[in-house]
N, C-alpha and C positions, 0 to 999 in steps of 0.2 A: 505495501501499498505505499503511497506518495505520505513524505512528510507535509505539513503547512506548505512550509519552503518552497518545496514542491512544487508544490501546484502554481505555486504568486508565481512561478519562475514559465510555468506555463501559461496565468491563464489568459490574456493577448493571446496565443496560438489557439486555444481552448477557443476565445470568444469568434475568433476569426474563423472557424471552423478550418483549419490548418493544420489537425493531430490527426494521426495514425488512428483505424479503429482500436488498438491495443492504445493506446496513449486517453484517447476519451473514455474508456473505459475504466478507469486506473483513477483518473483526473474527476467521472462523476458517483464513483466508490467511493474516493476520499471525501466529494461533497454527503453523501449520504450522510455519513457520519460524521460532521465537523461543518456547527453551525457556526465559526467564529469564517472558516472559509464559502459558505452558503452566503454568507454577507455580502465575505469582500465579493464576491463575483455581482449577486445583483448590486451591488456598489459602484464596478466595474460600468454595469451595466448602463446602467441612469446615465454614466458618466461618458460611454459613448450615445446614447441617446441626444444629450444637448451638446456634445459636440458635434452631431451629427445637424444636430437644429441649427446652429450659428448661422453664418449672415458667410457667404463663400468672397466676398470683397471684403481686401483691407479696411479700416480705419480707419484714415491718417493720423486717428486723436492715439490710435494704440499703438501707431508705427511709432510716430514720436515716442511715446512713453518709452516704448524698447529699447530707441536708439537712445535714448536721456539713463537709461540703468545701467544698461550695457557698459558707457561710456563712463559713467562712472566706476563703476564694476571694476571694469580696465583700469583704471588714473589708482586706483585703490588697495590694487595688485606691488 
């Protein structure tokens, strides 16, 4: 059986249907036993839905903010 750490490592592939049958079975078996990982996967699914709902066009204010934050981080090093 997978550990929680192993499940987290495979979670993106699981949610994107990129796992083999055997790997999916291992993930589903772990989820059947672990409520914490079930909650984690639910949260990941919600995050995916929210991200998909965001507009695809770049928002100029966000681009400017990201650039300022990147510059500040660069200067702090």
